[in-house]
C-alpha positions as CSV (number, residue, x, y, z in Angstrom):
1,X,-36.5,-193.3,63.8
2,X,-39.2,-194.4,61.2
3,X,-42.1,-194.1,63.5
4,X,-44.1,-192.3,60.8
5,X,-44.2,-195.4,58.8
6,X,-45.9,-197.6,61.5
7,X,-49.6,-197.9,61.1
8,X,-51.5,-196.1,63.9
9,X,-54.5,-198.2,64.9
10,X,-56.0,-195.3,66.9
11,X,-56.1,-193.2,63.8
12,X,-57.8,-196.0,62.0
13,X,-60.5,-196.4,64.6
14,X,-61.1,-192.6,64.8
15,X,-61.6,-192.6,61.0
16,X,-64.1,-195.4,61.4
17,X,-65.9,-193.8,64.2
18,X,-66.2,-190.4,62.4
19,X,-67.6,-192.4,59.3
20,X,-70.2,-194.2,61.3
21,X,-71.3,-191.0,62.9
22,X,-71.6,-189.3,59.6
23,X,-73.6,-192.4,58.2
24,X,-76.0,-192.3,61.4
25,X,-76.6,-188.6,60.7
26,X,-77.6,-189.1,57.1
27,X,-79.9,-191.9,58.3
28,X,-81.5,-189.7,60.9
29,X,-82.0,-187.0,58.4
30,X,-83.6,-189.5,55.9
31,X,-86.0,-190.5,58.7
32,X,-84.6,-194.1,59.1
33,X,-84.5,-194.3,62.9
34,X,-83.8,-198.0,63.0
35,X,-80.7,-197.7,60.8
36,X,-79.7,-194.6,62.9
37,X,-79.9,-196.6,66.1
38,X,-77.9,-199.5,64.6
39,X,-75.1,-197.2,63.4
40,X,-75.1,-195.1,66.5
41,X,-74.6,-198.4,68.5
42,X,-71.7,-199.5,66.2
43,X,-70.1,-196.1,66.7
44,X,-70.2,-196.5,70.4
45,X,-68.5,-199.9,70.2
46,X,-65.7,-198.4,68.0
47,X,-65.4,-195.5,70.6
48,X,-65.0,-198.0,73.5
49,X,-62.3,-199.7,71.5
50,X,-60.6,-196.4,70.8
51,X,-60.7,-195.4,74.5
52,X,-59.3,-198.7,75.7
53,X,-56.6,-198.4,73.1
54,X,-55.6,-195.0,74.1
55,X,-55.8,-195.9,77.8
56,X,-53.4,-198.9,77.0
57,X,-51.0,-196.6,75.4
58,X,-51.1,-194.0,78.2
59,X,-52.7,-191.1,76.3
């Protein structure tokens, strides 16, 4: 009945993933390729967690 009050971990991971990609884009535009690579790697790890969570939930 009150499912809208429950926290959604997939939504939180998606927001973190989008944030990391945006940070990586800005790092790339500023010419900081090392930071770009680090942020991209972190975003890939978040994406793997997100896909595992969605697979576990049956989506």
